[in-house]
N, C-alpha and C positions, 0 to 999 in steps of 0.2 A: 631662896624663898620664891622667886618668880617661877623657877623651873618646877618647884614642887606644886605650886598652884596650877600651872599648866598641865602637869601630869595628872593632878586630881581632876581637872576639868575634862581631860580626854577620857579618863577612866569612867567619869560619870556619864559622858556621852555614849561610851560603848555599852554601859550597863543599861542605859535607857534605850538604846537601839535594839540590843539583843532581847531585852525582857518586854519592853512595852512598844517596840517598833515606832518610836516617836520620830525617827529621822528619815523615814522612807520618802516622804515628799521632798525633803531637802536633798536627799541623795539623787533622786530622780532629776531634780532641776540641775544639780551639779553635773550629772552625767551628760545632760543635754548641752550644757554650756561648754563642757570639755570635749565633746565629740569632734568638733573641728580641729581642736588642738591634736587630738590623737590621730586624725586623718592626715593632717600636715606632717606630723612626726613620722608617720608610716610611708610617706612619699619616697624618701631616699631608698628604702628597702624595696619598695615595689618597682622603682625604676631600675635598680640593680638586677632584680629577678627577671624583668622584661628584657633587659639587655642580654643577660646571660642566655635566656631562652631563644631569643630571636637571632642573635649573632651566632650562637651555636648552630641553629637551624640553617642559617645562610651559609655558614662554612660547610656544613654537612651536604647541602644542596650543591655547592660548588664542587666538592670532592666527588659526589655521585655523578655530576655532569661530566667531570673529567674522566671518570672511570667508564661511563657509558660511551664517551667519544672514542676512547682507546678500544673498547670492545667493538664498536661499530667499524673502526678502521680495520681491525683484524678480520671481522666478518666479511668486509668488502674485499679485502685481499683474498680470502679464501673463496669467495664467490667468483672473483676473476679466474682464479685457478681452476675452479669447478667447471666454469664455462669453457675454458681451454680443453680440459679433460673430456667434456661432453662432445666438443667438436672433433677431437682426436678419435674418440670412440665412433662417432658418426662416419668419419672418413675411413676408418678401419673396417667398419661393417660394409660400407660401400665397396671397398677394395676387395674384401674377402668374398662378398656376394658375387663379384665378377669372376672369381676363380671357378665357379660352378659352370661357367660357359666356356672355359678353356679346354683345349685338347692337350695342352702341354703342361708339364710340371712347372711350378713357380716357387720362388723363394721371396718372402717378404723382407724388405730392406728399408732402412731409414736414411733420409737425407741428413747429412751431418755438416755439409759445407757446400759453398758455391764458388765458382771461379772468381778470383778478385778482379780479373780483366772483364769489363762490361762487354767487350766485343766478342768474347768467347763464351758460348752458352754451355757451360759444363757444371756438373754436380759431383759431390763426393758422397759415396755411400758407405755404410758401416759394415759392409760385407766384402770379403776379398777372396784370396786364393784358398784360405782355410774353409770357405764355404763352397768351393768348387766354382766360383765365378770365373768366367773366361772372357778374353777380349772379343768384341763383336757380339756379345750376348744381348739380345733385345731387352728393353726396359719398358714397362707399361704402367699405367695406373687405372683407376676405375673408368676413366674416360677413353683411353686409347693408347697408341704408341707414343712414348716419350723420347726414345733415342736408343743408343747402344753403348755398351761398355767400351771405353777407349783404352784404358790401362788398368792393371790389376796389381796390387801389392798383397802382402800377406793378410792384412785385416781390413783393407779399404779398396774401393774401386772408383775410378774416374769415368764419368759418363758424359757423352757428347749428346746434346739434345737435337732433335730433328730441325729446330729453327736456327741452329748455327749455320753461318754462311758457307761453311765447308762441307755441309752434310747434304745428302740426297737419299731419297728412298723410292724404290719402284712401287707404284700404286695403280689401282684400277677403280673405275666408277662402280660402286656397289650395285647400281641399278641395271647396268647393261654390260659391264666387264670391260669397257674401254680402258686401255692401259696408258700410263703416263709416267712422269717422274716428278715428284715433289721435292723442291729444293728450298733450303733455308735461306732466309733474308737478313738475319741478324736481328729480326724483331720477334718477340715471343708470341705475338698473336697473328703472325702472317707467314704463309708459305707461298711460293710461286710454283705453278704447274706448267712445265715445259713440254714441248714436242706434241702438242695437241693441235691437230689441223683445225682451221677455222670452221670447217664444215662438220666437225665431229659433234655427235649427239651428247652434249654435256650441258648441264643447266645449273643455275644458282640453286644452292640447297642440296645438291648432290653429295652423297657421303663417299669419301675416298677411303679405301682400305688397302692394306698391303697386298701385293700381287703375288709374292713369293718368288718373283724373278731374282736371280742372283744368289738365291738360297741364303741370304743374310737374315731376312725377317720372315717368320712363318706367315703363310697366307691368311688373309681375313681379319687382321686387326685394324680397327678404326684409326685413321690418321688425321683427317681433316674434313671440313665441310666447305664446299665451294661458296665463296661470298661474292665474287664479282668476275664477269667475263667480258672482255673487250675484243670485238672482232673488226679488224681493219681490212677493208676490201683489197688493199694493196699488199697485205701480208699473208703468208702462207699459214702461219700459226696464230692461234688466239692467245691473248694475254689473260691468264687466269690466276686468281688469287684465292687462297683458302685459309681458314681459321683452324688451328689444331684443336682436336677434341679433347686432348689431355690437358690437365691443369699444370702447365709447365712452370708457372711462376709461383705456385703455392702448394704443390704436393709435398707432403712430409714423408709419407709411407708409400713405397712403390713395390712393384713386383718385377723380379728378375725371371725371365722365361727361359726354361731349359727346353729348347726345341728338340723334337723327337729325333730329327736327323743328326743333331749334334750328339745326343745321348748314344744313338746307335753307332755313330762313328767312334765315340769314345769307348764304347763297349767292345 
């Protein structure tokens, strides 16, 4: 009975609302009263949506950041390699430009090793007997004379640098032709010039070039620049030191010189 009465009352209210709009005011008041309830009820869903959006965005940012770090590391590695290649290209251009001033034929070789003994100033080249390299062959770079071939195998050659303590090379002062002998000291940045009289016209800054005496080194290749001269009144000879013009400690590509007299002898 009560259910029936409630159903009739609800039906009457619906008819009154639809046909006569009698409940508009009541519905507006009810909506106003229930608005906070609806807002509170929607909070969990809003929080869930906010968490999904922001947590996903943070994870995406972390992944993007890690990806960019990896890319940056790769690019830095490639940049280092590019800088090395650019330096190699610059050295090769300098080396090849120097060949335009040479009267002899040359062969470009690469330094592939150094002597393990720090006392011995020797290099290993990637050219050997298969490239017609021969013992005693002069070796230069863009700056000047480096040394001579000591031993030759089929595919490699061992080179003795001019700064080795056992090496000497006849030189002359480029300014006036005064002759002397430049000997290695075991230091890559220093040569000693012997047999120069104390009264000889030689000055700091003078360029020393190969004199051609002994027919080991062709004449005219830069060897060293005079850095210091000591004249002792009680000594017949001056003490002279010089710095090699070649980059003995950092040259990677070098030139093997085929002197004309060697080629003519071989022909």
